[in-house]
DSSP file (Angstrom, degrees, kcal/mol; ACC not computed):
  #  RESIDUE AA STRUCTURE BP1 BP2  ACC     N-H-->O    O-->H-N    N-H-->O    O-->H-N    TCO  KAPPA ALPHA  PHI   PSI    X-CA   Y-CA   Z-CA
    1    1 A X              0   0    0      0, 0.0    21,-1.8     0, 0.0     2,-0.3   0.000 360.0 360.0 360.0 160.8    0.0    0.0    0.0
    2    2 A X  E     -AB  21  96A   0     94,-2.8    94,-3.1    19,-0.2     2,-0.4  -1.000 360.0-158.1-148.6 148.9    1.1    3.6   -0.4
    3    3 A X  E     -AB  20  95A   0     17,-1.9    17,-3.1    -2,-0.3     2,-0.4  -1.000  19.6-163.2-124.7 134.4    0.1    7.1    0.6
    4    4 A X  E     -AB  19  94A   0     90,-3.1    90,-2.3    -2,-0.4     2,-0.5  -0.931  10.1-157.1-116.2 138.2    1.3   10.0   -1.5
    5    5 A X  E     -AB  18  93A   0     13,-2.3    13,-2.2    -2,-0.4     2,-0.3  -0.968  15.7-156.3-111.2 123.8    1.5   13.6   -0.7
    6    6 A X  E     -AB  17  92A   0     86,-2.9    86,-1.4    -2,-0.5     2,-0.3  -0.764  10.4-174.6-103.5 147.4    1.6   16.0   -3.7
    7    7 A X  E     +A   16   0A   0      9,-2.4     9,-2.1    -2,-0.3     3,-0.2  -0.890  65.6  23.7-131.7 166.7    2.9   19.5   -3.7
    8    8 A X  E    S-     0   0A   0     -2,-0.3     2,-0.8    81,-0.3    78,-0.3   0.862  80.3-177.3  48.0  38.5    3.1   22.3   -6.3
    9    9 A X  E     + B   0  90A   0     81,-2.5    81,-2.2     1,-0.2    -1,-0.2  -0.597  19.4 163.8 -74.8 105.7    0.0   20.6   -7.9
   10   10 A X  E     -     0   0A   0      4,-2.8     2,-0.3    -2,-0.8    -1,-0.2   0.874  67.4 -39.0 -85.2 -48.1   -0.9   22.5  -10.9
   11   11 A X  E >  S-A   14   0A   0      3,-1.0     3,-2.0    79,-0.1    -1,-0.4  -0.910  76.7 -71.2-163.3-179.7   -3.1   19.8  -12.5
   12   12 A X  T 3  S+     0   0    0      1,-0.3     3,-0.1    -2,-0.3    -3,-0.0   0.607 131.1  47.3 -62.6  -9.9   -3.1   16.0  -12.9
   13   13 A X  T 3  S+     0   0    0      1,-0.2    22,-2.5    21,-0.1    21,-0.4   0.363 110.9  50.5-111.4   4.5   -0.2   16.3  -15.3
   14   14 A X  E <  S+A   11   0A   0     -3,-2.0    -4,-2.8    19,-0.2    -3,-1.0  -0.757  75.6  90.3-152.6  98.3    2.0   18.6  -13.4
   15   15 A X  E     - C   0  32A   0     17,-1.6    17,-3.4    -2,-0.3     2,-0.3  -0.966  54.6-119.4-168.8 173.6    3.1   18.1   -9.8
   16   16 A X  E     -AC   7  31A   0     -9,-2.1    -9,-2.4    -2,-0.3     2,-0.3  -0.864  31.0-171.4-119.8 157.3    5.7   16.5   -7.4
   17   17 A X  E     -AC   6  30A   0     13,-2.2    13,-2.3    -2,-0.3     2,-0.5  -0.998  26.8-141.4-151.6 156.6    5.0   13.9   -4.7
   18   18 A X  E     -AC   5  29A   0    -13,-2.2   -13,-2.3    -2,-0.3     2,-0.5  -0.979  24.4-161.0-109.6 120.7    6.4   12.0   -1.8
   19   19 A X  E     -AC   4  28A   0      9,-3.1     9,-2.1    -2,-0.5     2,-0.6  -0.916   3.1-163.4-109.0 129.7    5.2    8.4   -1.8
   20   20 A X  E     -AC   3  27A   0    -17,-3.1   -17,-1.9    -2,-0.5     3,-0.3  -0.943  18.5-173.9-114.3 114.5    5.4    6.4    1.5
   21   21 A X  E >>> +AC   2  26A   0      5,-2.1     5,-1.5    -2,-0.6     4,-1.1  -0.693  53.1  16.2-110.1 159.5    5.1    2.7    0.9
   22   22 A X  G >45S-     0   0    0    -21,-1.8     3,-0.7     1,-0.3    -1,-0.2   0.862 134.1 -49.2  49.7  48.0    4.9   -0.4    3.0
   23   23 A X  G 345S-     0   0    0     -3,-0.3    -1,-0.3   -22,-0.3    26,-0.2   0.756 112.9 -47.3  70.2  25.8    4.0    1.5    6.2
   24   24 A X  G <45S+     0   0    0     -3,-1.0    -1,-0.2     2,-0.2    -2,-0.2   0.541 105.1 123.3  94.6   8.4    6.8    3.9    5.7
   25   25 A X  T <<5S+     0   0    0     -4,-1.1    21,-3.3    -3,-0.7     2,-0.3   0.746  79.3  29.0 -73.9 -24.2    9.5    1.4    5.0
   26   26 A X  E   < -C   21   0A   0     -5,-1.5    -5,-2.1    19,-0.2     2,-0.4  -0.981  65.6-162.5-137.4 147.1   10.3    3.1    1.6
   27   27 A X  E     -C   20   0A   0     -2,-0.3    16,-2.8    17,-0.2     2,-0.3  -0.989   9.6-173.5-128.8 140.0   10.0    6.7    0.4
   28   28 A X  E     -CD  19  42A   0     -9,-2.1    -9,-3.1    -2,-0.4     2,-0.5  -0.986  15.6-144.3-131.1 143.9   10.0    7.7   -3.2
   29   29 A X  E     -CD  18  41A   0     12,-2.5    11,-3.0    -2,-0.3    12,-1.2  -0.946  20.3-170.7-107.1 127.1   10.1   11.1   -4.9
   30   30 A X  E     -CD  17  39A   0    -13,-2.3   -13,-2.2    -2,-0.5     2,-0.5  -0.909  11.0-162.9-115.8 141.0    8.1   11.5   -8.1
   31   31 A X  E     -CD  16  38A   0      7,-2.5     7,-2.3    -2,-0.4     2,-0.6  -0.989   5.2-165.6-119.8 127.0    8.0   14.3  -10.6
   32   32 A X  E     +CD  15  37A   0    -17,-3.4   -17,-1.6    -2,-0.5     2,-0.4  -0.944  12.5 172.4-114.1 119.3    5.1   14.6  -13.1
   33   33 A X  E >  S- D   0  36A   0      3,-2.0     3,-2.0    -2,-0.6   -19,-0.2  -0.990  71.4 -15.9-131.9 124.4    5.7   17.0  -15.9
   34   34 A X  T 3  S-     0   0    0     -2,-0.4   -20,-0.2   -21,-0.4    -1,-0.1   0.837 129.1 -52.2  50.8  37.5    3.2   17.2  -18.8
   35   35 A X  T 3  S+     0   0    0    -22,-2.5     2,-0.7     1,-0.2    -1,-0.3   0.349 111.8 118.6  87.8  -6.6    1.7   13.8  -17.8
   36   36 A X  E <   -D   33   0A   0     -3,-2.0    -3,-2.0   -23,-0.3     2,-0.5  -0.833  51.6-153.0-101.9 116.1    5.0   11.9  -17.7
   37   37 A X  E     -D   32   0A   0     -2,-0.7     2,-0.4    -5,-0.2    -5,-0.2  -0.747  12.8-174.6 -92.9 130.7    5.8   10.5  -14.2
   38   38 A X  E     -D   31   0A   0     -7,-2.3    -7,-2.5    -2,-0.5     2,-0.7  -0.986  25.3-135.1-129.7 126.0    9.4   10.0  -13.2
   39   39 A X  E     +D   30   0A   0     -2,-0.4    -9,-0.2    -9,-0.2     3,-0.1  -0.672  27.5 178.7 -74.1 114.2   10.7    8.4  -10.1
   40   40 A X  E     -     0   0A   0    -11,-3.0     2,-0.3    -2,-0.7    -1,-0.2   0.829  59.5  -2.0 -88.1 -34.9   13.5   10.8   -9.1
   41   41 A X  E     -D   29   0A   0    -12,-1.2   -12,-2.5    39,-0.1     2,-0.3  -0.991  53.7-163.7-155.2 154.9   14.8    9.2   -5.9
   42   42 A X  E     -D   28   0A   0     -2,-0.3   -14,-0.2   -14,-0.2     2,-0.1  -0.995  20.7-130.3-142.6 141.2   14.1    6.3   -3.5
   43   43 A X        -     0   0    0    -16,-2.8     3,-0.1    -2,-0.3    35,-0.1  -0.419  29.3-106.9 -80.5 160.4   15.3    5.8    0.1
   44   44 A X        -     0   0    0      1,-0.2   -17,-0.2    -2,-0.1     2,-0.2  -0.274  65.1 -62.1 -70.7 174.9   16.9    2.6    1.2
   45   45 A X        -     0   0    0    -19,-0.1     2,-0.3     1,-0.0   -19,-0.2  -0.468  61.8-144.7 -64.6 132.3   14.7    0.5    3.4
   46   46 A X        -     0   0    0    -21,-3.3     2,-0.5    -2,-0.2    -1,-0.0  -0.658  18.9-104.2 -95.9 148.7   13.9    2.5    6.5
   47   47 A X        +     0   0    0     -2,-0.3     2,-0.3     2,-0.0    -1,-0.0  -0.617  48.2 173.0 -72.4 126.3   13.5    1.0   10.0
   48   48 A X        -     0   0    0     -2,-0.5     2,-0.8   -23,-0.0   -24,-0.1  -0.895  39.1-106.5-129.1 163.2    9.9    0.9   11.0
   49   49 A X     >  -     0   0    0     -2,-0.3     4,-0.6   -26,-0.2     5,-0.4  -0.801  27.8-173.7 -90.1 108.9    8.0   -0.6   13.9
   50   50 A X  T  4  +     0   0    0     -2,-0.8     2,-0.2     1,-0.2    -1,-0.1   0.429  66.1  85.8 -82.0   3.0    6.2   -3.7   12.6
   51   51 A X  T  4 S-     0   0    0      1,-0.1    -1,-0.2     3,-0.0    -2,-0.0  -0.227 117.9 -67.7-105.5  46.3    4.3   -4.2   15.9
   52   52 A X  T  4 S+     0   0    0     -3,-0.3     3,-0.2    -2,-0.2    -2,-0.1   0.532 108.3  98.5  97.1   7.0    1.3   -1.9   15.4
   53   53 A X    ><  +     0   0    0     -4,-0.6     3,-1.7     1,-0.2    -3,-0.1   0.478  52.5  91.5-106.9   1.2    2.6    1.6   15.4
   54   54 A X  G >  S+     0   0    0     -5,-0.4     3,-1.2     1,-0.3    -1,-0.2   0.772  80.1  64.3 -67.0 -23.2    2.8    2.3   11.6
   55   55 A X  G 3  S+     0   0    0      1,-0.2    -1,-0.3    -3,-0.2    51,-0.1   0.557  96.3  59.1 -76.1  -8.9   -0.7    3.7   11.8
   56   56 A X  G <  S+     0   0    0     -3,-1.7    -1,-0.2     2,-0.1    -2,-0.2   0.281  77.5 124.3-102.9   9.7    0.6    6.5   14.0
   57   57 A X    <   -     0   0    0     -3,-1.2     2,-0.6    -4,-0.1   -33,-0.0  -0.446  54.2-143.2 -71.8 147.5    3.2    7.8   11.6
   58   58 A X        -     0   0    0     -2,-0.1    15,-3.8     2,-0.0    16,-0.5  -0.951  19.6-165.3-113.8 108.0    3.1   11.5   10.6
   59   59 A X  E     +E   72   0B   0     -2,-0.6     2,-0.3    13,-0.2    13,-0.2  -0.734  15.7 162.0 -96.7 146.0    4.0   11.9    6.9
   60   60 A X  E     -E   71   0B   0     11,-2.3    11,-2.8    -2,-0.3     2,-0.3  -0.977  26.1-150.1-152.5 168.7    4.9   15.3    5.4
   61   61 A X  E     -E   70   0B   0     -2,-0.3     2,-0.4     9,-0.2     9,-0.2  -0.994   7.9-161.7-138.9 149.2    6.5   17.1    2.5
   62   62 A X  E     -E   69   0B   0      7,-2.6     7,-2.6    -2,-0.3     2,-0.5  -0.996   1.6-164.6-131.3 131.0    8.3   20.4    2.4
   63   63 A X  E     +E   68   0B   0     -2,-0.4     2,-0.4     5,-0.2     5,-0.2  -0.966  11.6 171.7-116.7 128.6    8.9   22.4   -0.7
   64   64 A X  E >   -E   67   0B   0      3,-2.3     3,-2.1    -2,-0.5     2,-0.5  -0.956  67.8 -47.9-133.3 112.2   11.5   25.3   -0.7
   65   65 A X  T 3  S-     0   0    0     -2,-0.4    16,-0.0     1,-0.3     0, 0.0  -0.482 124.7 -22.4  60.8-116.3   12.3   26.8   -4.0
   66   66 A X  T 3  S+     0   0    0     -2,-0.5    16,-4.0    -3,-0.1     2,-0.5   0.144 115.8 103.8-114.0  17.8   13.0   23.8   -6.2
   67   67 A X  E <   -EF  64  81B   0     -3,-2.1    -3,-2.3    14,-0.2     2,-0.5  -0.891  50.2-164.9-105.3 128.4   13.8   21.4   -3.4
   68   68 A X  E     -EF  63  80B   0     12,-2.6    12,-1.8    -2,-0.5     2,-0.4  -0.951   6.4-173.4-110.4 128.6   11.4   18.8   -2.3
   69   69 A X  E     -EF  62  79B   0     -7,-2.6    -7,-2.6    -2,-0.5     2,-0.4  -0.987  12.8-148.5-124.2 134.6   11.9   17.0    1.1
   70   70 A X  E     -EF  61  78B   0      8,-3.2     7,-3.0    -2,-0.4     8,-1.4  -0.845  19.3-161.8 -98.1 136.6    9.8   14.0    2.3
   71   71 A X  E     -EF  60  76B   0    -11,-2.8   -11,-2.3    -2,-0.4     2,-0.4  -0.926  17.0-165.2-123.7 141.9    9.4   13.8    6.1
   72   72 A X  E >  S-EF  59  75B   0      3,-2.0     3,-1.9    -2,-0.3   -13,-0.2  -0.993  86.5 -13.5-125.7 125.5    8.4   11.1    8.5
   73   73 A X  T 3  S-     0   0    0    -15,-3.8   -14,-0.1    -2,-0.4    -1,-0.1   0.887 130.3 -55.1  48.0  43.9    7.4   12.2   12.0
   74   74 A X  T 3  S+     0   0    0    -16,-0.5     2,-0.5     1,-0.2    -1,-0.3   0.371 113.7 117.3  79.6  -4.4    9.0   15.6   11.2
   75   75 A X  E <  S-F   72   0B   0     -3,-1.9    -3,-2.0     1,-0.0    -1,-0.2  -0.807  70.6-115.3 -98.7 131.6   12.4   14.1   10.2
   76   76 A X  E     +F   71   0B   0     -2,-0.5    -5,-0.3    -5,-0.2     3,-0.1  -0.441  39.0 167.3 -60.6 132.0   13.7   14.5    6.6
   77   77 A X  E     +     0   0B   0     -7,-3.0     2,-0.3     1,-0.4    -6,-0.2   0.661  63.5   7.5-115.4 -32.3   14.0   11.1    5.0
   78   78 A X  E     -F   70   0B   0     -8,-1.4    -8,-3.2   -35,-0.1    -1,-0.4  -0.979  61.8-177.4-157.0 139.1   14.6   11.9    1.3
   79   79 A X  E     +F   69   0B   0     -2,-0.3     2,-0.3   -10,-0.2   -10,-0.2  -0.944   1.7 178.0-138.2 158.4   15.2   15.1   -0.7
   80   80 A X  E     -F   68   0B   0    -12,-1.8   -12,-2.6    -2,-0.3     2,-0.4  -0.956  29.3-125.7-158.5 141.3   15.7   16.1   -4.3
   81   81 A X  E     -F   67   0B   0     -2,-0.3     2,-0.5   -14,-0.2   -14,-0.2  -0.757  26.4-170.6 -83.0 130.2   16.3   19.2   -6.4
   82   82 A X    >   -     0   0    0    -16,-4.0     3,-1.7    -2,-0.4    -2,-0.0  -0.810   8.8-177.4-127.5  93.0   13.6   19.3   -9.1
   83   83 A X  T 3  S+     0   0    0     -2,-0.5    -1,-0.1     1,-0.3   -16,-0.1   0.724  82.5  53.3 -66.9 -19.3   14.5   22.1  -11.6
   84   84 A X  T 3  S+     0   0    0    -18,-0.1    -1,-0.3     2,-0.0     3,-0.1   0.499  80.4 123.9 -93.6  -1.4   11.3   21.5  -13.6
   85   85 A X  S <  S-     0   0    0     -3,-1.7   -77,-0.1   -19,-0.2   -52,-0.1  -0.255  70.2-105.8 -61.3 142.6    8.9   21.9  -10.6
   86   86 A X        -     0   0    0    -78,-0.3    -1,-0.1     1,-0.1     3,-0.1  -0.314  19.8-128.0 -65.9 155.2    6.3   24.6  -10.9
   87   87 A X  S    S+     0   0    0      1,-0.1     2,-0.3    -3,-0.1    -1,-0.1   0.606  87.4  13.2 -80.4 -14.7    6.8   27.7   -8.9
   88   88 A X        +     0   0    0    -80,-0.2     2,-0.3   -81,-0.1    -1,-0.1  -0.982  68.8 123.5-156.6 162.7    3.3   27.4   -7.4
   89   89 A X        -     0   0    0     -2,-0.3   -81,-0.3    -3,-0.1   -79,-0.2  -0.969  47.1 -89.0 167.0-171.7    0.4   25.1   -7.0
   90   90 A X  E     -B    9   0A   0    -81,-2.2   -81,-2.5    -2,-0.3     2,-0.3  -0.225  40.8 -99.4-110.3-159.5   -1.8   23.4   -4.4
   91   91 A X  E     -     0   0A   0    -83,-0.2     2,-0.3   -84,-0.2   -84,-0.2  -0.799  29.7-172.8-124.9 170.1   -1.5   20.1   -2.5
   92   92 A X  E     -B    6   0A   0    -86,-1.4   -86,-2.9    -2,-0.3     2,-0.4  -0.978  14.0-145.9-154.8 161.9   -3.0   16.7   -2.9
   93   93 A X  E     -B    5   0A   0     -2,-0.3     2,-0.4   -88,-0.2   -88,-0.2  -0.995  14.5-176.9-132.9 136.0   -3.3   13.3   -1.2
   94   94 A X  E     -B    4   0A   0    -90,-2.3   -90,-3.1    -2,-0.4     2,-0.4  -0.998   5.3-166.1-134.9 133.3   -3.5    9.9   -2.9
   95   95 A X  E     -B    3   0A   0     -2,-0.4     2,-0.4   -92,-0.2   -92,-0.2  -0.964   7.7-176.9-116.8 133.4   -4.0    6.5   -1.3
   96   96 A X  E     +B    2   0A   0    -94,-3.1   -94,-2.8    -2,-0.4     2,-0.3  -0.991   9.7 166.0-132.6 135.6   -3.4    3.2   -3.0
   97   97 A X        -     0   0    0     -2,-0.4     4,-0.1   -96,-0.2     5,-0.1  -0.975  34.1-140.0-145.6 132.3   -3.9   -0.3   -1.8
   98   98 A X  S    S+     0   0    0     -2,-0.3     2,-0.6     1,-0.1    -1,-0.1   0.775  95.8  64.5 -66.1 -23.6   -3.9   -3.5   -4.1
   99   99 A X  S >  S-     0   0    0     -3,-0.1     3,-3.3     4,-0.0     4,-0.4  -0.884  98.9-118.9 -99.2 116.9   -6.8   -4.8   -1.9
  100  100 A X  T 3  S-     0   0    0     -2,-0.6    -2,-0.1     1,-0.3    -4,-0.0  -0.335  98.0  -4.5 -60.2 124.2   -9.8   -2.7   -2.3
  101  101 A X  T 3  S+     0   0    0     -4,-0.1     3,-0.4    -2,-0.1    -1,-0.3   0.702  96.2 136.3  64.4  22.2  -10.5   -1.4    1.2
  102  102 A X  S <  S+     0   0    0     -3,-3.3     2,-0.3     1,-0.3    -2,-0.1   0.830  76.2  10.2 -72.9 -33.0   -7.7   -3.5    2.5
  103  103 A X  S    S-     0   0    0     -4,-0.4    -1,-0.3     2,-0.0    -2,-0.1  -0.749  77.3-151.4-148.9  96.2   -6.1   -0.9    4.8
  104  104 A X        -     0   0    0     -3,-0.4     2,-0.4    -2,-0.3     0, 0.0  -0.374  10.1-146.8 -66.3 142.9   -8.0    2.3    5.4
  105  105 A X        -     0   0    0     -2,-0.1     2,-0.5     2,-0.0    -1,-0.0  -0.874   5.4-153.8-111.5 146.5   -6.0    5.4    6.2
  106  106 A X        -     0   0    0     -2,-0.4     2,-0.7   -51,-0.1    -2,-0.0  -0.984   6.5-147.4-123.6 129.4   -7.2    8.2    8.5
  107  107 A X        +     0   0    0     -2,-0.5     3,-0.1     1,-0.2    -2,-0.0  -0.882  20.8 172.8 -97.0 118.7   -6.1   11.8    8.3
  108  108 A X        +     0   0    0     -2,-0.7     2,-0.3     1,-0.3    -1,-0.2   0.710  66.1   9.5 -97.6 -25.6   -5.9   13.2   11.7
  109  109 A X        -     0   0    0      2,-0.0     2,-0.5     0, 0.0    -1,-0.3  -0.967  55.2-169.2-156.2 135.6   -4.4   16.5   11.0
  110  110 A X        -     0   0    0     -2,-0.3     2,-0.5    -3,-0.1    -3,-0.0  -0.975  11.2-178.4-131.6 121.1   -3.5   18.5    7.9
  111  111 A X        -     0   0    0     -2,-0.5     2,-0.4     2,-0.0    -2,-0.0  -0.978   6.2-179.4-122.8 126.7   -1.3   21.6    8.1
  112  112 A X        +     0   0    0     -2,-0.5     2,-0.3   -21,-0.0    -2,-0.0  -0.995  21.5 148.9-122.6 125.2   -0.4   23.8    5.2
  113  113 A X        -     0   0    0     -2,-0.4     2,-0.2     0, 0.0     3,-0.1  -0.967  50.4 -92.0-147.7 162.1    1.8   26.7    5.9
  114  114 A X    >   -     0   0    0     -2,-0.3     3,-2.0     1,-0.1     2,-0.0  -0.488  60.5 -89.7 -69.2 148.1    4.5   28.9    4.4
  115  115 A X  T 3  S+     0   0    0      1,-0.2    -1,-0.1   -52,-0.2   -53,-0.0  -0.371 115.6  30.4 -58.8 135.1    8.0   27.6    5.2
  116  116 A X  T 3         0   0    0     -3,-0.1    -1,-0.2    -2,-0.0    -2,-0.0   0.236 360.0 360.0 102.0 -14.6    9.2   29.2    8.4
  117  117 A X    <         0   0    0     -3,-2.0    -2,-0.1     0, 0.0    -3,-0.0   0.412 360.0 360.0 -91.4 360.0    5.9   29.5   10.0
């Protein structure tokens, strides 16, 4: 399963995203430009708690200039410079699971702020 957070979302064909897969064990950065999705970076396998605490993870993304940083529990886990990234846009959330309804996700808090606030 995966949860993706999109930033600088101009439309369905132009955005960047952080994908958190397998309960946060892996993080990928994707850049979508004119409908073409490219995986720009992937983390090595990250240590996660397999004993019931993965549902309590706080996923985030930070965009400053042309740099995208993916965060887990407020800690940077993966970053990339994305020169083609739009200078502005909105945000988005996507959840994917191969089993329909297999693992529901719950958003407890959503914060959007200018960097530094």
